[in-house]
N, C-alpha and C positions, 0 to 999 in steps of 0.2 A: 430569609426563601434555603431550599438545601438546593443545592445543582443538581443540576438529573445527568445523571450516567450519559457516557460518550455512547456503550452500544448495551443494551438490555433488551437479551433475547430471550423469550421464556418457556417453555414447554414446545418448542418449536420444529414442527414436521415438515418435512421439503424435500419435495424431490426434484429430479431431473430425468425429466421420459419419464421411463419408466422405472427410473431406478429409485429408492429412496436415500438418499444421503445422512439426514436425522432423525430419529425418533425420540422428540420431549427433548430436546436439545435446548440448555439452560447457559446464558454466559452474561457476564461484566464485567461492560470496565470502563473505570470514570473516568471521567477528561482530567487530562492534566496526566496521566498515565502510559509512560513507555514500555511498551510492550510487543512481544513476538509469538509468532506463532508459529508450530514448528510441527511437522510429521510427516510423514514418508508418503507418497504417490497414492493416490487413492484414499486418502485419510479424513478428507470433506474440506480443503483449506479454504481451495476455489470455489464450491459452494458458501462454503461461509465468507469468502470475501464480496460476491457476488447479491451474498443480503444482507452485508452492512452496505454495500453502492448502489441497496435495491434494484437490483437486478434480476434480483428475485424474492416471493416473496413466501411463506408458508401457508400450511393447509389450516384455511380458514378455522380459526374453532375460537370460543370465547374467550379462555381458559389458557390462551398463548395468541404471545405477541412478540414482533419486533419492534425495537424505537432505537432509532437514532434522533439525541442529546431530549430526548423525551417525545418525540414525535412519530406515529407509525408512517402518517404520508408526507413528503416532500418535492416540493417543486426542485424540479434535478438543478436547477441553475442556480436555488438561493441554497441548495444543499453545497455549493463547490465551492461558497464562500467560506463557509466552516470547517470544509474536508475535499483536500487535496489526492487525487487518484493517481498513482503510475505502474499502470498493468500489461500484463506479456498481450494480454488480447487486446489492449489500444495500440501496443507499438505495432502487435504484427500486422493492425487496424487501418490503420493513420494514411489517410490522405497521402499517396508518394508523390505529387505533384508539388506541394503543399513548403512557400520557402520557411527556413525557421521564423524568420518572424512571422507568415500568418500561421504554423503551427503555434507559436505564447500565444498571441491574442486569439486564437481561438477558445482558450481557455474561461475567457470571457463570456463566450456563448456555448458553452458544456459541448461543442461540436469538433469536427474531425477533419477541422479545415476552416478556411474562409471564403465560403460560396460568392461570389457578387452581389447574390441581396443583402449578404451583412455588410459584404463593406460598406453598404450601403448609412451604415448605425455604428463604425465608428468614427469613436469621440478620443478626443487629443489627448485628453487624461489616461486611455486606455492604452495608444503609440505613446506613449510616456515612459508607461508604467512596464509595458513589453519589453523596453529600450534597454530599462532600466534592473531588468531582471538576464534579460541578454547579459551586462556587461558585468555582472555580477556572477553569472556561470560561463564566463569564456566563451558567448556566442556571438561579440562582435561581426568579426572575421568573417561567420557564414553567416551572416543577414538574408542575404539572397538567393543560398544554393536550395535544391530542393532533397528535401525526406531523402527521396529515395539516392543521395547521393550520398550521403549520413556513413559513418562508419555505425556500428552497433550500437559503443558509448557516445558517442552526438545524439544521435539519438533520444537515449535515455534522458543528457540533459536538458534538449528539450521538452520532453517531456515532464520532467521536474522545474523546466521554466512555467510550463502551460499551466503545471498545478499550482504556482509560488502566485501567478500573475493577482491571486485576488486575495496576497496574504493568509493564507488560509489558517487553523488554530495547528490542526491535523493532520497531518500528513499517511497517505497509505499506500504503502509502496509494497509489490508482489515479487517476489524475489531477484532485487535490483541489479544486485552484479550478474544477471545470468546470462552467458553472453559476451560477459565484457573480459579484457585483455588484463592483466595484473594493474597495470598504470590504470586503466580505466575505471577499474572496480576498486582501486583503494582514492580515487580521486571524485569517484561517483560519492563512496560512505563518507570523505569528512566532508564533500557540502552536505548528506543530510545530518550530519553530526552534531558541525556548526549550528542545525534551524532546530537541531534540541539543545542545544548550552544557552542557544537564544531564549526558550521555551517553548516550544514549540510540540504537541502532542506528539507519539509515535505509533504509528502500529505495522511491522515488520511481519509479512508472510511467507516463509520460505522453509527448505527439507536444509537450509548448511548452513551450521555453524559460523562460518568465518563469514556472514554476512549480519551474525546481532552485533552492533555496535558497544560500548564499552557503555552508552549511558544506557540503555535496555536495561530495565529495575525489573521487568514480570515476562515468565514463559509461560505458554501454553503446552501442551504437547496433545492433539488427534490423533487418536486414529482410529480405525473404521467406524467413523463420524460419532465418536465419543472423546471428551475429554480424560485423557490419558492422566495427566498433572497436570498445575497447573498452580506456579507460586513465584515463591524469589525464582530469581538465575540462578542463582548458588547453590538452590535448592534440587531446584527441577533439572537441571542441566550436569547431571552425573550418568558415570560408563552406567551402573544397573540398571539406571530407567529410560537410556535410550537403548540400552541391550534390548527393555525387551520390547520396547516399540518398535527397536526395527529389526526384530528377529539376529540380533548376531551378534556378538562378546566386545563391547566396544568400548575405548576407554575415552578420558577425558582430559581435557593440559586448558590451564586457565593462564593466559598471558598476560598478563599488568590489564583483564577484563577483555579479551578478547579470546574466546572458547574455540577448541580446535578438537575434534575426534581423527582415532585411526585407530585397528583393530588390535582386539587384546590380543 
């Protein structure tokens, strides 16, 4: 039996308020691919992320669809068992008084904290798994700290743990190192790379080349709500292509699979 694509978008028209972001947009990402989605602000990256995450839906049309793992409709709790998400919106909107443990455990409920109603439904395996994830991410000492008191990097690690408690096949990361200093950024990407090396699927949405780890194989570049380039990383990440997209002369350097850009 043929494996369903991870993401299958066909002829989708998507509006955000009075702005049409995509018209007849199509994209296919197979399972077991590691993909970076790149583009300047306003190119459609955030809308695409929300479309994949089922926060937005396309205009209803018999000839268009958005499918995740072969299905157009998902219960969000069930979807989180397959796809873990860490986004800017999630980080900014998370319950500030939640403890680190509560942040991690909330992944089982797809919530932004643990309310007293949810505490009654906690099971031993969930606490055990959350403790193991905290240990893996170096969060043991922060177990009881409130989310609002953490550094940006610590918050990002908590949300990564929240995404990992289900042991999802796929991680989707939105601008993963935004707001992190060098140490926190390198540490975070090292953990993401470990997930990919262990066989995990990876989708990174960004406009920074330095956030694209060597494990990424395919790069999709968006511009003005359309796919400007799509292919193998080495073929897409060129000075010529990025100069066209960002409308400024650019050069690209590849250092052992890490790509950097600078003015031409």
